[in-house]
C-alpha positions, -999 to 999 in steps of 0.1 A, spaced: 780 771 446 784 757 480 753 758 503 750 752 540 718 737 554 707 744 590 677 732 610 665 762 631 645 753 662 630 773 691 630 802 667 668 809 668 689 778 677 708 764 646 717 728 640 740 723 611 729 695 586 757 698 560 773 713 530 757 708 495 769 715 460 736 704 445 702 719 454 684 685 448 706 668 474 699 696 498 661 693 494 664 655 497 683 658 530 659 684 543 628 663 536 645 632 550 654 650 583 619 664 586 603 630 581 626 614 607 625 641 634 591 658 631 556 647 642 541 666 613 530 638 589 519 660 559 543 689 557 536 718 534 569 733 525 570 770 516 601 789 507 610 825 514 639 838 493 663 864 507 695 879 493 719 852 505 696 826 521 664 807 516 640 798 545 619 767 542 589 765 565 571 732 567 543 738 591 559 739 625 554 771 646 590 777 656 611 754 634 623 758 599 652 750 575 677 776 564 699 773 533 727 798 532 753 805 505 788 796 519 812 825 520 844 804 522 865 803 491 891 777 481 927 789 480 945 786 447 
């Protein structure tokens, strides 16, 4: 399954962070991005699972990460 990771800031603006085939790599990238670009030193990640997406809050008021299932399919 192909996943897309976005960083959502100001409550609605999306910044694309990449495509991932592996959930572990997605989480590693998300934590690395948070550590590099946030002033929150001890984040507390919480996940909210939807039908086709997962939202990861880490303690910021209007910023979060959004993992979405990709709908593009490879041609045969």
